[in-house]
Residue frames as qw, qx, qy, qz and C-alpha x, y, z in Angstrom:
[[0.584, -0.519, 0.620, -0.064, 53.37, 197.81, 34.13],
 [0.402, 0.447, -0.738, -0.306, 55.45, 195.36, 32.15],
 [0.891, -0.091, -0.386, -0.219, 54.95, 191.68, 32.08],
 [0.474, -0.680, 0.500, -0.250, 56.13, 190.31, 35.37],
 [0.418, 0.355, -0.836, -0.006, 58.44, 187.32, 35.71],
 [0.816, -0.345, -0.435, -0.163, 57.37, 184.19, 37.45],
 [0.394, -0.781, 0.374, -0.308, 58.37, 184.50, 41.12],
 [0.690, -0.429, 0.583, 0.006, 61.35, 182.35, 42.03],
 [0.147, 0.446, -0.758, -0.452, 61.96, 181.43, 38.37],
 [0.756, 0.072, -0.478, -0.441, 60.69, 178.36, 36.62],
 [0.634, -0.401, 0.571, -0.333, 59.94, 175.56, 39.02],
 [0.200, 0.301, -0.907, -0.216, 61.28, 172.05, 38.35],
 [0.827, -0.129, -0.186, -0.515, 58.77, 169.29, 38.00],
 [0.598, -0.390, 0.680, -0.169, 59.10, 166.22, 40.21],
 [0.207, 0.290, -0.854, -0.378, 60.30, 163.18, 38.20],
 [0.825, 0.018, 0.119, -0.552, 57.56, 160.75, 37.37],
 [0.628, -0.190, 0.752, 0.063, 57.89, 156.97, 37.29],
 [0.717, 0.567, 0.405, 0.011, 56.64, 157.22, 33.75],
 [0.131, 0.897, -0.329, -0.263, 59.59, 159.39, 32.79],
 [0.936, 0.316, -0.115, 0.099, 61.60, 157.32, 30.26],
 [0.307, 0.707, -0.491, 0.406, 64.85, 158.95, 31.41],
 [0.515, -0.509, 0.535, -0.435, 64.32, 157.65, 34.96],
 [0.965, 0.045, 0.200, -0.163, 63.55, 154.15, 33.67],
 [0.737, 0.569, -0.286, 0.228, 66.69, 154.15, 31.54],
 [0.023, -0.698, 0.557, -0.449, 68.78, 155.21, 34.52],
 [0.756, -0.321, 0.453, -0.347, 67.39, 152.40, 36.67],
 [0.960, 0.280, 0.026, -0.012, 68.08, 149.87, 33.91],
 [0.483, 0.689, -0.431, 0.327, 71.67, 151.10, 33.61],
 [0.335, -0.595, 0.587, -0.436, 72.22, 150.72, 37.38],
 [0.902, -0.089, 0.342, -0.247, 70.77, 147.20, 37.35],
 [0.854, 0.486, -0.152, 0.110, 72.92, 146.24, 34.37],
 [0.192, 0.725, -0.537, 0.385, 76.02, 147.56, 36.13],
 [0.588, -0.434, 0.558, -0.392, 75.27, 145.59, 39.31],
 [0.963, 0.150, 0.180, -0.135, 74.61, 142.42, 37.28],
 [0.659, 0.643, -0.333, 0.203, 77.92, 142.90, 35.46],
 [0.101, -0.659, 0.624, -0.408, 79.85, 143.23, 38.72],
 [0.789, -0.216, 0.472, -0.328, 78.18, 140.11, 40.19],
 [0.926, 0.377, 0.001, -0.025, 78.93, 138.15, 37.01],
 [0.420, 0.718, -0.474, 0.288, 82.56, 139.29, 37.05],
 [0.372, -0.548, 0.633, -0.401, 83.04, 138.27, 40.69],
 [0.905, -0.002, 0.348, -0.245, 81.44, 134.88, 40.04],
 [0.821, 0.539, -0.172, 0.083, 83.66, 134.29, 37.02],
 [0.188, 0.720, -0.569, 0.351, 86.78, 135.20, 39.01],
 [0.443, -0.383, 0.698, -0.413, 85.92, 132.74, 41.80],
 [0.859, 0.177, -0.346, -0.333, 85.74, 129.49, 39.83],
 [0.055, 0.437, -0.849, 0.292, 87.34, 127.53, 42.68],
 [0.841, -0.232, -0.350, -0.340, 86.25, 124.23, 44.14],
 [0.587, -0.604, 0.496, -0.212, 87.08, 122.20, 47.23],
 [0.800, 0.329, -0.502, 0.009, 89.65, 119.44, 46.83],
 [0.850, -0.516, 0.042, 0.099, 91.59, 117.14, 49.13],
 [0.371, 0.732, -0.506, 0.267, 95.26, 117.67, 49.91],
 [0.804, -0.116, -0.518, 0.268, 97.61, 115.50, 51.97],
 [0.433, -0.884, 0.069, -0.165, 98.14, 116.70, 55.55],
 [0.482, -0.615, 0.601, 0.169, 101.35, 114.64, 55.62],
 [0.278, 0.448, -0.742, -0.414, 103.33, 112.67, 53.03],
 [0.894, 0.056, 0.285, -0.340, 101.57, 109.51, 51.83],
 [0.170, -0.486, 0.811, 0.278, 104.01, 106.74, 50.94],
 [0.597, 0.184, -0.630, -0.462, 103.48, 104.07, 48.31],
 [0.476, -0.114, -0.868, 0.081, 101.48, 101.21, 49.82],
 [0.024, 0.117, 0.584, -0.803, 100.00, 103.41, 52.56],
 [0.043, 0.573, 0.814, 0.083, 96.24, 103.16, 52.93],
 [0.034, -0.420, -0.188, -0.887, 94.19, 106.22, 52.00],
 [0.304, -0.523, -0.697, 0.385, 92.61, 107.63, 55.14],
 [0.002, 0.841, 0.319, 0.437, 90.42, 110.73, 55.39],
 [0.552, -0.795, -0.094, 0.233, 92.15, 111.63, 58.68],
 [0.612, -0.261, 0.274, 0.694, 95.34, 112.31, 56.71],
 [0.286, 0.480, 0.474, 0.680, 93.65, 114.81, 54.41],
 [0.010, -0.572, -0.347, 0.743, 92.53, 118.42, 54.61],
 [0.421, 0.735, 0.518, 0.122, 90.40, 120.56, 52.34],
 [0.249, -0.377, 0.184, 0.873, 91.68, 123.34, 50.12],
 [0.493, 0.762, 0.310, -0.282, 90.04, 125.62, 47.56],
 [0.360, -0.316, 0.581, 0.658, 91.70, 125.46, 44.15],
 [0.554, 0.562, -0.113, -0.604, 90.91, 126.21, 40.53],
 [0.540, -0.106, 0.817, 0.171, 90.64, 122.82, 38.81],
 [0.466, 0.448, -0.269, -0.714, 88.24, 123.60, 35.96],
 [0.815, 0.261, -0.348, -0.383, 88.16, 120.76, 33.41],
 [0.475, 0.316, -0.797, 0.198, 90.67, 118.56, 35.30],
 [0.510, -0.387, 0.421, -0.643, 88.50, 118.28, 38.43],
 [0.952, -0.034, -0.079, -0.294, 87.43, 114.66, 37.61],
 [0.740, 0.357, -0.498, 0.276, 91.10, 113.61, 37.84],
 [0.122, 0.356, -0.612, 0.695, 91.41, 114.58, 41.53],
 [0.370, -0.445, -0.795, 0.183, 89.80, 113.45, 44.76],
 [0.137, -0.378, 0.045, -0.914, 87.37, 116.02, 46.12],
 [0.255, 0.067, 0.716, -0.646, 84.92, 116.14, 49.04],
 [0.650, 0.263, -0.035, -0.712, 82.12, 116.07, 46.49],
 [0.705, 0.266, -0.615, -0.235, 83.31, 112.78, 45.00],
 [0.843, -0.477, 0.150, -0.198, 84.28, 111.36, 48.41],
 [0.059, -0.623, 0.780, -0.004, 87.20, 109.18, 49.46],
 [0.850, 0.085, -0.440, -0.276, 86.94, 105.64, 48.06],
 [0.714, -0.544, 0.403, -0.178, 87.58, 102.90, 50.60],
 [0.900, -0.104, 0.386, 0.174, 90.24, 100.18, 50.55],
 [0.620, 0.744, -0.079, 0.235, 92.65, 102.17, 48.38],
 [0.685, -0.509, 0.124, 0.506, 96.41, 102.47, 48.82],
 [0.146, 0.876, -0.259, -0.379, 98.89, 104.88, 47.31],
 [0.892, 0.244, 0.252, 0.284, 100.59, 103.56, 44.16],
 [0.469, 0.556, -0.065, 0.683, 102.55, 106.81, 43.82],
 [0.402, -0.330, -0.443, 0.730, 104.01, 109.01, 46.54],
 [0.038, -0.842, -0.338, -0.418, 102.00, 112.11, 47.44],
 [0.390, 0.163, -0.380, 0.823, 103.87, 114.91, 49.19],
 [0.139, -0.538, -0.578, 0.598, 102.59, 117.05, 52.04],
 [0.196, 0.625, 0.166, -0.737, 99.97, 119.64, 50.95],
 [0.071, 0.167, -0.713, -0.677, 99.82, 118.17, 47.44],
 [0.721, 0.125, -0.003, -0.682, 96.50, 117.46, 45.76],
 [0.565, -0.119, 0.813, -0.074, 95.43, 113.83, 45.39],
 [0.449, 0.322, -0.564, -0.614, 95.36, 112.61, 41.76],
 [0.901, -0.023, 0.166, -0.400, 93.07, 109.63, 41.30],
 [0.828, 0.410, -0.381, 0.043, 95.80, 107.78, 39.41],
 [0.106, 0.574, -0.678, 0.448, 98.00, 107.89, 42.53],
 [0.510, -0.187, 0.672, -0.503, 95.70, 105.39, 44.31],
 [0.641, 0.144, -0.624, -0.424, 94.60, 101.86, 43.55],
 [0.916, -0.314, -0.078, -0.236, 93.81, 98.46, 44.99],
 [0.498, -0.667, 0.553, 0.035, 96.48, 96.77, 47.16],
 [0.815, 0.040, 0.547, 0.187, 96.75, 93.81, 44.80],
 [0.593, 0.776, 0.139, 0.164, 97.57, 96.21, 41.97],
 [0.248, -0.885, 0.360, 0.160, 100.83, 97.36, 43.52],
 [0.889, 0.394, -0.146, 0.184, 103.77, 96.40, 41.30],
 [0.355, 0.535, -0.492, 0.588, 106.34, 97.88, 43.72],
 [0.732, -0.586, -0.346, 0.019, 106.83, 96.86, 47.33],
 [0.114, -0.884, 0.355, -0.281, 108.82, 98.72, 50.01],
 [0.913, -0.051, -0.289, 0.285, 112.01, 96.97, 51.13],
 [0.379, -0.908, 0.177, 0.027, 114.24, 98.17, 53.96],
 [0.797, 0.363, -0.220, 0.429, 117.95, 98.38, 53.12],
 [0.542, -0.791, 0.023, 0.281, 120.53, 99.20, 55.79],
 [0.606, 0.658, -0.069, 0.442, 123.19, 101.47, 54.34],
 [0.665, -0.531, -0.154, 0.501, 126.32, 102.32, 56.31],
 [0.425, 0.151, 0.173, 0.876, 127.71, 104.97, 53.97],
 [0.069, 0.514, 0.276, -0.809, 126.65, 108.58, 54.37],
 [0.401, 0.604, 0.646, 0.237, 123.93, 109.57, 51.92],
 [0.198, 0.177, 0.164, 0.950, 123.96, 112.81, 49.90],
 [0.205, 0.294, 0.431, -0.828, 121.43, 115.48, 50.91],
 [0.458, 0.175, -0.409, -0.770, 119.59, 114.90, 47.62],
 [0.372, -0.103, -0.918, -0.094, 118.64, 111.39, 48.74],
 [0.336, 0.014, 0.469, -0.817, 115.24, 112.09, 50.28],
 [0.448, 0.356, 0.796, -0.199, 111.82, 110.48, 50.14],
 [0.540, 0.754, 0.243, -0.283, 110.61, 110.63, 46.56],
 [0.178, 0.770, -0.530, -0.307, 114.07, 110.85, 44.97],
 [0.956, 0.251, -0.128, -0.077, 115.71, 108.06, 42.97],
 [0.326, -0.688, 0.646, 0.060, 118.77, 105.97, 43.79],
 [0.734, 0.337, -0.575, -0.132, 120.69, 103.11, 42.20],
 [0.789, -0.477, 0.340, -0.186, 121.08, 100.04, 44.41],
 [0.501, 0.560, -0.659, 0.033, 124.44, 98.25, 44.15],
 [0.903, -0.367, 0.152, -0.162, 125.21, 94.85, 45.68],
 [0.293, 0.609, -0.729, 0.105, 128.60, 93.33, 46.51],
 [0.932, -0.224, -0.226, -0.172, 128.39, 89.65, 47.45],
 [0.597, -0.680, 0.424, 0.035, 130.75, 88.20, 50.08],
 [0.738, 0.538, -0.398, 0.088, 134.08, 86.95, 48.75],
 [0.878, -0.438, -0.043, 0.190, 136.32, 84.65, 50.80],
 [0.716, 0.164, 0.001, 0.679, 139.46, 86.19, 49.28],
 [0.213, 0.323, 0.002, 0.922, 138.74, 89.92, 49.32],
 [0.115, 0.245, 0.562, -0.781, 135.83, 90.22, 51.72],
 [0.526, 0.606, 0.402, -0.441, 133.42, 91.31, 49.01],
 [0.580, 0.272, 0.575, 0.509, 133.27, 90.86, 45.28],
 [0.107, 0.045, 0.260, 0.959, 132.91, 93.62, 42.70],
 [0.331, 0.412, 0.489, -0.694, 129.67, 95.59, 43.18],
 [0.105, 0.262, 0.781, 0.557, 126.94, 95.05, 40.61],
 [0.332, 0.021, 0.037, -0.942, 124.02, 97.32, 39.80],
 [0.077, 0.250, 0.962, -0.079, 120.91, 95.38, 40.83],
 [0.081, 0.762, 0.638, -0.077, 118.20, 98.03, 40.88],
 [0.271, 0.102, 0.138, 0.947, 118.60, 101.27, 38.90],
 [0.209, -0.307, -0.206, -0.905, 116.40, 104.27, 39.59],
 [0.382, -0.453, -0.796, 0.124, 114.65, 102.92, 42.69],
 [0.211, -0.700, -0.098, -0.675, 112.35, 105.40, 44.43],
 [0.209, 0.058, -0.718, 0.662, 112.99, 106.13, 48.10],
 [0.416, -0.619, -0.582, -0.326, 109.85, 105.74, 50.18],
 [0.533, -0.833, -0.026, -0.146, 111.30, 106.63, 53.57],
 [0.514, 0.445, -0.523, 0.514, 114.58, 107.28, 55.41],
 [0.663, -0.720, -0.025, -0.201, 115.16, 106.50, 59.09],
 [0.018, -0.708, 0.673, -0.213, 118.28, 106.41, 61.26],
 [0.954, -0.068, -0.275, -0.096, 119.55, 102.87, 61.81],
 [0.440, -0.717, 0.539, -0.043, 122.41, 101.09, 63.53],
 [0.561, 0.444, -0.694, -0.082, 125.06, 98.63, 62.51],
 [0.840, -0.201, -0.501, 0.045, 125.86, 95.36, 64.23],
 [0.519, 0.004, -0.456, 0.723, 128.26, 97.26, 66.53],
 [0.195, -0.738, -0.537, 0.360, 125.61, 99.74, 67.52],
 [0.239, -0.151, 0.171, 0.944, 126.87, 102.64, 65.44],
 [0.305, 0.696, 0.485, -0.432, 124.25, 105.24, 64.59],
 [0.002, -0.480, 0.446, 0.755, 125.91, 106.12, 61.26],
 [0.150, 0.185, 0.902, 0.361, 123.79, 103.61, 59.36],
 [0.425, 0.211, 0.034, -0.880, 120.56, 104.61, 57.60],
 [0.423, 0.287, 0.859, -0.025, 117.58, 102.43, 56.84],
 [0.233, 0.283, -0.363, -0.857, 116.53, 103.29, 53.31],
 [0.564, 0.357, 0.702, -0.249, 113.06, 102.08, 52.36],
 [0.120, 0.329, -0.556, -0.754, 113.10, 101.64, 48.58],
 [0.767, 0.317, 0.253, -0.498, 110.31, 100.57, 46.27],
 [0.196, -0.330, 0.866, 0.320, 111.24, 97.35, 44.51],
 [0.685, 0.198, -0.351, -0.607, 109.38, 95.88, 41.50],
 [0.908, -0.172, 0.292, -0.247, 108.20, 92.32, 42.06],
 [0.891, 0.412, -0.149, 0.118, 110.60, 91.01, 39.41],
 [0.355, 0.643, -0.479, 0.480, 113.65, 92.49, 41.19],
 [0.626, -0.625, 0.225, -0.409, 112.65, 91.46, 44.70],
 [0.986, -0.129, -0.037, 0.097, 114.30, 87.97, 44.68],
 [0.643, 0.468, -0.250, 0.552, 117.73, 89.45, 43.85],
 [0.081, -0.653, 0.326, -0.679, 117.68, 91.90, 46.72],
 [0.817, -0.448, 0.143, -0.334, 116.22, 89.42, 49.21],
 [0.956, 0.094, -0.137, 0.242, 118.90, 86.93, 48.16],
 [0.402, 0.575, -0.318, 0.638, 121.60, 89.58, 48.65],
 [0.423, -0.627, 0.295, -0.584, 120.32, 90.33, 52.15],
 [0.959, -0.242, 0.035, -0.144, 120.14, 86.63, 52.99],
 [0.873, 0.198, -0.133, 0.425, 123.79, 86.22, 51.89],
 [0.471, -0.754, -0.067, 0.452, 124.88, 89.23, 53.97],
 [0.565, 0.459, 0.236, 0.644, 125.95, 91.19, 50.91],
 [0.225, -0.418, -0.143, 0.869, 127.15, 94.76, 51.17],
 [0.247, 0.727, 0.591, 0.248, 124.42, 97.02, 49.79],
 [0.226, -0.324, -0.006, 0.919, 125.04, 100.58, 48.69],
 [0.317, 0.795, 0.517, 0.016, 122.73, 103.20, 47.24],
 [0.346, -0.123, 0.223, 0.903, 123.86, 106.00, 44.92],
 [0.291, 0.652, 0.295, -0.635, 121.76, 109.05, 44.20],
 [0.435, 0.291, 0.678, 0.516, 120.47, 108.94, 40.62],
 [0.085, 0.471, 0.089, -0.874, 119.92, 112.52, 39.39],
 [0.177, 0.071, -0.673, -0.714, 118.52, 111.17, 36.12],
 [0.683, -0.042, 0.156, -0.712, 115.46, 109.74, 37.83],
 [0.908, 0.014, 0.342, -0.241, 113.95, 106.38, 36.95],
 [0.330, -0.407, 0.766, 0.373, 116.19, 103.75, 35.43]]
């Protein structure tokens, strides 16, 4: 009788924990998982920051009730913005307009006595262009009363004034065509405009597409 074969063929040995191939496989799996976790963490470098729930006009006090939280990627510029981690400083007002849903730069807020522009309401009877909105710039022209012609030649008093707010107004006859334009006036220019209003001058605003004067 010839040499018989092992019944069922060669049997496989069960892997041992001491098998280096098994250990290498486990290490590869762990390295793969660690790489995926690291990649996900690197992709999600976002942080919580404050954004305006509604427009914040210059001179308006900063209030946490007007803010909501958003997750954004700020990276190295995070110290330049207000975040829940840094908190909302008290007794601050806006020194620059912040639009709805915009982040809050720290430089846009300061102490009330540091404001160098004050809002002044101007009643304008002429129709305004659609570009004249809060945040845009206009030139303010003044025509003083003239006994001969009604009004003298208009003069540019305030170039590139920023509009803080627009609201429907009325003229002395009750017409609703007038608009109250709240413009931000530097302290040095305020006497001229207040004097023009006191002398019942005709005030006009012209959209300034070039921005600040």
